[in-house]
C-alpha positions in Angstrom: 77.3 85.6 117.3 73.5 85.8 117.6 73.6 85.7 121.4 76.3 88.4 121.6 74.4 90.6 119.2 71.2 90.2 121.1 73.0 91.4 124.3 75.0 94.2 122.6 74.2 97.7 121.4 74.3 98.4 117.7 77.9 99.8 117.8 79.1 96.5 119.3 77.5 94.1 116.9 79.6 91.2 115.7 79.8 90.3 112.0 81.4 87.3 110.4 84.3 89.3 109.0 85.0 90.9 112.4 84.9 87.5 114.1 87.3 86.1 111.6 89.8 88.9 112.2 89.3 88.6 115.9 90.1 84.9 115.7 93.3 85.6 113.7 94.4 88.4 116.0 93.6 86.5 119.2 94.5 83.0 118.2 95.8 82.2 121.6 92.2 82.3 122.9 91.2 79.5 120.5 92.7 76.3 121.7 89.9 74.5 120.0 87.0 75.4 117.7 84.8 76.3 120.6 83.4 79.8 120.6 82.5 80.0 124.2 80.6 83.3 124.7 81.5 83.5 128.4 85.2 83.2 127.6 85.3 85.3 124.4 82.8 88.1 124.8 84.9 90.4 127.0 88.1 90.0 124.9 86.0 90.5 121.7 84.5 93.7 123.0 87.9 95.0 124.1 89.4 94.1 120.7 86.4 95.7 118.9 86.5 99.0 120.8 90.3 99.2 120.1 89.5 99.3 116.3 89.2 102.7 114.7 85.9 103.2 112.8 87.8 103.0 109.4 89.4 99.7 110.4 86.0 98.3 111.3 84.6 99.4 107.9 87.5 98.0 106.0 87.3 94.6 107.7 83.5 94.4 107.0 84.1 95.5 103.4 86.8 92.8 102.8 84.1 90.1 103.1 82.0 91.7 100.4 84.9 91.7 97.9 
């Protein structure tokens, strides 16, 4: 996550809640527990940009509750 966030603009930053939802939504990408940045960064960005602003806010707020 740190490496992705270092390489990304502020509107593409990863958070733990977003990554958790991404892993659930894209479980086929996770054959093991390896979070390979080269393999997952592009699908994560595509998934993240497909979310509406409200969806992203809701996901991030779920972790706070």
